[in-house]
N, C-alpha and C positions, 0 to 999 in steps of 0.2 A: 246742251251746253247753258242752259237758262243758269242753274244752279253752281256752275265749274269755280266761278270765284269765289263763293264762300267756300266751298271744299278745298280750292286750294289754299286759302288763309288758315282753315282749320287744320288739314291733314298734311300739307306740305309747308307750313310755315311762312306764307308770303303774306306781303301787305297788300291791302286792298287794290293800291296802283301797279304794285309789281305781277299781280296774280292777273289782273285785267290786260298787262302787256304780254306775259308768258300764252296766255290763253288764245291770244291772236296767232300766234304760229301756225297753229292747225288750219286756221284760215288763210295764212299767206301760202302755207304749204299746198293746199287744194288750188289756191290761183295758179300756184307756178307750176303745178303738175298736171291739172287739167287739159290745157290745150297740147303740149305732147302726148300725153293720153290719148287723148280724143284722135289726134292726127293716126296715133299708132292703132287704134282700134278700127279707125274707117280703113287702114291701108291691109292691116292683118286679117280683120276679122275676128273668127270664135269670139262671138261675144257671150256666149253661154258659160265657155272657159274663163272669161276676163271678170264676167260676174262672180262667179266662185272665186277667184282668186282676189276680187276687192271685198267679199265677205269674210273672209278668211283673214285680210289684211285688219278689216276692221276689229272683228273679234278677236282677233290677237292683240290688238291696241287695247280692246275693253278690257281684257284677262290681266293685262299687264297692268294698268291702271289699279285692278281690284289687288292685285300682288303687291303692288308697290308699298314699302312699309313706310309707316309713321314716321313725322319729321321729329329730330331731337332737339329743336330749338335754332337749326338755322335752314336756310331755304334749302329745299330738295331741286337741284339744278337734272338731276337723271330723268327727271319725269318728264321734260323735254323731249325725250326721244320718243317716248309714249305719243304728245301730243303732233308728233311728224308723221308718226304709223298713224293716227287717225286721220292726219290733214291727208295723207295718201289714199286712206280708204273713203274718205268723203266725195276725193276727186274720181274714183272707181264709180261710186255712188252716180256722182252728177253727170259723168260721161259715158258711161255703160248703162247702168239701169235703168236711168232716166231716159235715155236715147231709143231703147228697146220697147216702151211703151207703145210708140205708131207702127213698130213692127209687129205687135201682137194682137192689135186691136182695130175693130172697123171705124173707119173714118166717121161714122155718125155718132161713135161712143168716146172719141177719144178726149172730148173736154170732159167728160163723167169720170174717165179712168184716170187722168192728170188730177182731178178733183179729189177721189179715191185716196190718191199716192200721198197727197199734200195733207191729207186729212190724217193719215194714218204716221205720216212722216210727225204731225204736229204734235200728236199723242206719245209717241216713243221716241 
């Protein structure tokens, strides 16, 4: 998301300010979805299935962003739906994938596991 502001300006005809405002939608959706999703996952379980669902949602959002057409002089407001999906995908990542690390790692390696996860998250 570091270079998304520039992409929204060039590809979707947003101004710098409006691009910044629109980009926050993904984060706001993640904030709103994370708590109910976390409660649901803790209640229902099936973390593996939920992790796959989250990856599919996130991948779908990325493919939609890739396939979304270039603007023709006006702001493209339809791309907001893609940001909503991206926010839902990020909520899955935060509540499902990050929460499984303590379940699959030894307690003595937990800090290393979280460090590796954050390192790879920063690169990609």
